[in-house]
N, C-alpha and C positions, 0 to 999 in steps of 0.2 A: 505494499500498500504504499503512497506516495512516491515512489520513486521518484528522485531527481527534485523533487521539493524541498522549497529553504525549511521549511515545518521538519521535514528529515525524514525517512521513512522508518514504517512499520511493517515488520514480520511476521503475520501470523504464526504458529507452528501449531502441527498435527501434536496430539497430545493424551491420544490414547485409537488406537486398533484393536479393530476384531475381525478373525480373519472363518466363514463358512467354509465344515469342511466338507470337499468336493464330494459329489456323487460320487463312483465308478465310474468310466466310462467322459467324465465331465471334459470338454475341452477351455473351460474358464475356472477362472476364479474371482470368489467375492469377496472383497474386504467392505469396513466401516471403519470410520473414523471422524475424532469429532478433532475442529478446528478452533483453538481460541486466541483471541488475541486482547489488546488494550480497549479496542473501538466493536471489537462483533465478536461472536461465537458462529461456529458453524457445524452443521451436520452431513458426513458425505459415504457415497456411497459410489463403492467400485470394480464395474466388473472388466475384468480383466481377461483378455483371449491372448496367448504368443502364435505368432507365426513369423514370416519372413515381414510382415507388418504387424507387430502388434497394436492391437488395440484395445483403448481403456474408455471402457464407458460411464460416465460421470452423473451424477446426478447428485447432487447439494438445496441446502437452505441455506442463506445466510440470515443471523438476525443482528441486526446492527443495535449494537451497546447506546451509540450516539449517531449525531450525525455526520458523516463523513462525507467531506465535495469530491473524493476522487479516491477510487479503487481498481484495482487492476484484476480484472477474470478472466479467470485462465492462461496464466501467467507462460512466459516460456524465456527464457534465457538463454544465451549459447558465447561464444566468443569469437572475437574477427580484433585482429592482428594486421594481416596485412596480405593485401591481392594486388593482380596488376593495377587494378584503379585508383588505388592509394598504396601507396609502398614512399615518399617520402622521406628520407634521412635512413631509413631501416638497411644495415648491411646486413646480408642472411644470404647462404646458396640456396637455399628455397624460394621457388617461384611465389609459393601465398603457403597463409599460415589463418586456418579460420575452421571452426568446427559450423561456420553456417555463410553462406554467402550473400545472401538477400531476405528478404521479407517479400513472400508473395500473400495477398488480398485477393477473394475473391468478392467483390459489395455485393447488395441485395438486386442491385438494378443489374444484376450480370458481369461488370465489368474486372477486368481481371488486371492487378495492379503490380508489376513488381520493382522494389526500391533495393540494390544494391547495400549490402553492408557499410562500413567506415568505422575507421580510427580516429575520429575527431581529433583537433588539437584541444577542443575545451568542451565541457558538456556540449549536448546537441539532443534535444527532442523534438520528433514528430508527432503532428498527428491528422489521423485519415477518418476525414468525417463520412459516417455513413447511418445506416438505418436495415435493422435484421440483417447480419452480414452474412454471407452463406459462410466462410470460415479465411482461415489467415494463420499463418506459419512462420517458423523460421528456419530457409531452407539450405541444404548443403546442395546444392545444384549441380556444380565441379566434380563428375566420378572421375577423372583421368589422374593415376597416379603421379604420371610426368608432370602436372602443373602443381605439384605438391613437393615430391622430389622427399619424400619423408616417411625410410622403413619403423621406424619405431612408433610416431602418434599415429599413421594411416590416415590422413585428416579423409583422404580420398572415400574411407567407409565411415564416415561418420553418418547416423542419422537423421533426419529432417524430423521434424513436428510439424503437422497439420492439427489444426482446432478445429470441429466441426460443430455450430452451431445447433442441436436437435429443436429448439424451440426458437420463436422469434423474440431478437435479444433488444428493440427498439433503436431508439436513438441513442448516437454513442460514436464514440471512435477505437482506432485501433490507434494505441498511443507507443512510439518507439520511442527508445532512449540508447542514444548512444554515448558511450562511455569512453574516455583517452585509455589507453592503455600502456603502457613501454615491454609488457611478458604477455605471452601466450596462455600463462596460469591463470588470468582472470577472466569470467565471463562479464565481460563487459559490453553486451548487448540486450535489453530487454522490450519484449513484446505484450501487452496485457490488451482488452477490451475493456473501456474504461464506459461506463453507461452513461449518460447526460444527468447531471442533478445529483450524482451519486445515489449515495444510501441514506435514509431517514431513519433516525432512533426508533425502535418499535414497530418497523414496517418489515415482515421478511421477507426476500428475494429467491425466490428459486430458482435454479440452474440447471440444465439438461445439455451434454455436449458428449462429444468424441473427440481423446484425443489420438495419432495413427502418427507411427516410431516407426518408419523405418525408410528406402532408400525409393521408394516410388512415388512419383511426383501427381498430387493431387492440383483442383486447378479447374479448368476448363480446357480439357483436351485440344478442344478447336482454334484456341489461340495460339498463334505463333508467339515463339518464346523466345527472349532475350536472354541467351546464355553463355554472355562473353561481352565484359566490359572492360576498357582498358581506359588511360587518360595520361598526360603527360603534358610539361608544358612544352611550350612552342616561343623560341626566341625570347628576347629579353622585356616585352612591351606588354607581360603576362599575359595573353594568349593560351587557350588551354584549347588542345586535340583530344578530342572524345571519339570512341573508336567501339562502335556497338556490332556485336554478333548474332546472327540468330540461329534459331534450331533447320534443319534443315526444309527447303521451301520448293513449291515448285507451282509453275505458274508466270502469267506476264510480273512483270513486274511493279510494283504495289505503289500508291502516293506517299510522301513522307511527310507526317503532322508535326511537329517542333518548335516549341517555345520555348522564351527562357523570361523569368519575372525581372531580371536586371541585364545589362548589356547589351552587345551587338551580336547573333549567331552565324555565320559565316563557311563558305567553304562546303555546302553543306552537297553529300553526296551518298547514293546508293548502288548499289550492287553486287552482282553475283560473287558469292567466296566459291572457286570452285576447289578449294582444298573440302573444304566440310558440306558443300551442297547446301550452304543454307545464304544468307544476304549479312551485306557489311555497309553500316551506315557511318560513315566518319562527318565530324565537322567542329568548327571550331568555335569557341567561346572567347570572343572578345571584352572583361568586364567594365573595360575605360575605369569609373571611380567605385564601381559597387565591390561592396563587401560581401555581398551576399545573392545569391542566386539561385532559384528553382527552374531545374529544369523538369522536361515534359516531352515523350518522343512514343510515338506510335505509327502505324501503316494503315494504311485505306485501300479502300477498293472499292469503287465508285461512290465516296465519302462514308464510308460503315468501317470500320475497326477490324481488321484480320488479323491485327495481331495485339497479345498485353500492353498496358501504357505504363513507361519505363520512365520512373522519376528519381533523378539525382539531387542531393542540395549541393552545387560548390560555395565555397568560403575561400576565401582571401588569405 
């Protein structure tokens, strides 16, 4: 609760567990748990089914002890140290070090959002507003060992976590917190659903959702994915080059929709990538005097999106 809040973070704890004895031949196990903190209590039931993708079905009720302006529902934490889009000042033989490389979100309206993670110079928070999201999670999208070169940590095998609401969650936001780190031992990426208005004392909040742990990527499989993001400084005038690669793609070349909240976008080029069978989008950001710019890209056909929406926050 209150991650990245100036008032300080509150960590609820599970203080008691009960395990039901499975019947012979059962493929899942059921746990009950009691949650306690200064601001609330909670009663949880977990139905856990192991497999190539481990699924946890969660049913819970939160009982606020006092008004709480912001909470994080179904929180996910992970580690992002560096990758090709963000490795300034890093001296390391490995091309990338992270447990997750992006936040994926499927909104209530069906838009799929991909936000590559970063290791910022100072604390950064982002809020993706929505009503009744279909799912979100911190994903390890890059699965090729060559892009990590780590025999011990095996980052290419780290599981993704996808959260699937089972009931309408109303208005709120997926709240993303990115904390600066100088080491791969710290979980510095946090994503959770924050209901609008928080919780009111004495008003219970029921919850039902599923957690999916594994290598399978969830979301809308019809949307073309941006599976590679790279960035580098261009010259001495502050220009920044961005290189985005997509998954395999066939058909006529789509149109590009690209926006920046500040600065100017230059040299926008979309072309086929014969090495991967996908597409490569390149562009430059000229920030001028801006210290921050929110970038957004997606591919269209006939004015309709055929790709997920790529988001990035550039800071000076």
